[in-house]
N, C-alpha and C positions, 0 to 999 in steps of 0.2 A: 813589884821588879825589883829584883835584887842587882843593884849597880857596885864595881869596885872601880875605884880611881887609884890609880899607881904610876908610877914614873913608868916611863916606855923600858921594856925590854925589847933585847935585842932581837927575839922573833916577834916581836910586834911591829917592827920597822916596816914591814913591805906594805901590812895591812893600813897603816896610819899615812904612807906614802899615796896609797890608792884613794884613801879619804882626803888626802890634800888636793889631788888631781878631781877628785867629784866633787869638790866643794868650790873648787875654783871658778867653773863657768856659772855657778849659783850666785857669784857676788855681783852687785849691780855699782857700777858696769862690770860686764865679765871681766874676771882675771882668767891670766893663762901665764904659764912657766915651764920652762923646758924640766925635763927631768933631773936633769944634773943642778938646776937651780933648786928644785925641790928638796933633793937629797942635802943640798949645801945647808940649807937652811935647816932642816931638821937636824944636822950632826952639830951645828952650832949652837941649837937652843936647847933650852929643858923644856921636855915634852914628858906631859902625863895623858895617860889613856883612861878610857871609860871602858870596863870589860861588862859585859852582858854574855853569862855561860863562858862560853870559851872565846867569845867574838869580841874584838875592838869595835865600838860603834860611836865612837867620837874621841876628839882628843883636842889639847890645847898645848901652844908651843909658845914661848917666852924667851927675852934674853933680858939681864938684868946691869944694872950699873947706877952707880950714884946713888943707892936707897931707891932707886925704882925700877919696876917693873915695865916692859915693852913687850905688849902681847904682838904674836907674830901671826896668828891664825889660830882660831875656836871653829871647830866644826863638830856638828854632831849627825850623825846619819837619818835620826828621825827627828826631826823638829818637833817639837811643844811635849816632850816626854822628861824633861827636868835633866836631859845629859848634859845642856850648857851651863844650867844653873848648877849643876855637881863640880862640872869643871872649874867655873870661874869661882864657887868658893874654895876649892882645892889650891887655886892660886892664890885667893887671898887670906887663907891660913897660911901657905908656904911666907907669903910677904911677912905678915906679922911675926911669924918665927923667925925670920931674918932680919928683924928692924927696918923693913923697906918701908917709905911711906906714901908711895903712890905707885897706882897702876894706871898706866897709859898706853892708848893705843888710838888708831884712826878709825874713821866711818864714814862710808859713803854717804854723802847727803840725799841720795835718792832711794837708798834700802830702807824702806819702813819698818821691816822685821829686826833688821839689825838693830835701827833705831829705839823700839821698844823694847829690845833685849836689853841693851845696854843701859837704857834709863831705869827698868827695873832693876837692876843690879846695881843701881847708885852712882852709877857715871854721869858725867855733864859735859857738855861740849865749851870746849876752854878757845878754838880759833878756826876758821875756816883756810885750811892749809893750800887749797888750789880749787880749781872748778867742781870737784866732785868729792873733795874729802873734808872732814872736820877733824882736828886734832880732838881727843876724848880724855878724861881723866877721873878716877875715883879713888877714895882713901880706902885700904885694905880692909879699916874697921867698918865702913859704910857698906861695901860689899856682902862682910860676913853677915852684917845685920840683914840686910834685905835678903841674899840668898837664902842664909838661915831661918827668917821669918816665912819665905815660900815654901821651904821646907816642911815646915810644921803645917801650913795652910793645906798643904796636898795630904796630910795626914798619913794614913798607912799605906798608900798607893806606892809609896817608894822606898825603900830604904837604901840608905848609901852607906857602902862597908868604908872604912878607913884603910886607905892604900898605903904600902909601903913608902 
């Protein structure tokens, strides 16, 4: 499988927005947001897309402030195919290139799949934010090590092309 990770282009916007909408109800607890809210988030964030063939099959959006990246949303249309890992690796490499020291996000307490993914990527729980969210964080170097090692473990099943 050949994947291309690149910064979102104008022509990717509608597909990324559709994936965002597709991913919200899969969150635990279910997420929801207006069309305008999704557009506002995507326009304010830095977004990288995962492309297979001519199709956008995943994306990650984040903001940055004070040497930190804050993940807004990460979603893969097909789980367990290395898409999320490839996107997270791109974010970590971006962080290292821009001297960013921490990647932060929040994670549902009840979402076992998200918990396993973030743990595999080197994130740790920092504090309970409310009844359903943990604050989590990782160093970019830890994510590169974890995601890069997972890449090698998959061998030739997947090749990630460096995006623009």
